[in-house]
Kinemage of the C-alpha trace (Angstrom):
@kinemage 1
@onewidth
@group {chain A} dominant
@subgroup {mainchain}
@vectorlist {calphas} color= white
{ca unk a 1} P 4.123 -2.926 2.242
{ca unk a 2} L 2.986 -4.641 -0.910
{ca unk a 3} L 2.254 -7.675 0.559
{ca unk a 4} L 0.164 -6.628 3.362
{ca unk a 5} L -1.574 -3.392 2.319
{ca unk a 6} L -2.276 -4.484 -1.452
{ca unk a 7} L -2.140 -7.998 -1.019
{ca unk a 8} L -0.041 -8.454 -4.003
{ca unk a 9} L 1.617 -12.137 -3.891
{ca unk a 10} L 5.549 -12.516 -3.635
{ca unk a 11} L 6.322 -13.924 -7.087
{ca unk a 12} L 4.370 -10.543 -8.439
{ca unk a 13} L 6.159 -8.229 -6.912
{ca unk a 14} L 9.603 -10.209 -8.043
{ca unk a 15} L 8.230 -9.855 -11.781
{ca unk a 16} L 7.871 -5.635 -10.959
{ca unk a 17} L 10.465 -3.913 -12.612
{ca unk a 18} L 11.772 -0.855 -10.698
{ca unk a 19} L 9.554 1.512 -11.880
{ca unk a 20} L 6.371 -0.380 -11.499
{ca unk a 21} L 8.129 -1.552 -7.800
{ca unk a 22} L 8.089 2.238 -6.852
{ca unk a 23} L 4.234 3.266 -8.187
{ca unk a 24} L 2.968 0.193 -6.062
{ca unk a 25} L 5.051 1.427 -3.460
{ca unk a 26} L 2.991 5.142 -3.610
{ca unk a 27} L -0.056 3.099 -4.243
{ca unk a 28} L 0.460 1.226 -0.791
{ca unk a 29} L 1.543 4.698 1.043
{ca unk a 30} L -1.559 6.327 -0.195
{ca unk a 31} L -4.057 3.304 1.143
{ca unk a 32} L -2.128 3.231 4.401
{ca unk a 33} L -2.874 7.190 4.772
{ca unk a 34} L -6.244 6.699 3.851
{ca unk a 35} L -7.111 3.958 6.425
{ca unk a 36} L -5.259 5.806 9.063
{ca unk a 37} L -7.167 8.680 8.420
{ca unk a 38} L -10.725 7.082 8.188
{ca unk a 39} L -9.639 5.535 11.221
{ca unk a 40} L -8.961 8.675 12.925
{ca unk a 41} L -12.257 10.162 11.782
{ca unk a 42} L -13.883 7.032 13.276
{ca unk a 43} L -12.361 7.423 17.017
{ca unk a 44} L -11.952 11.188 16.769
{ca unk a 45} L -8.613 10.857 17.245
């Protein structure tokens, strides 16, 4: 998810400590939700 949604490189992901990893997972989840809501509003779903 970090790689595809936020385009964080694998080497950067490897360098994250666990607290930062979970922080970025939360950011990515919010971004996915935001994108889904935007698509739903555009296509009336």
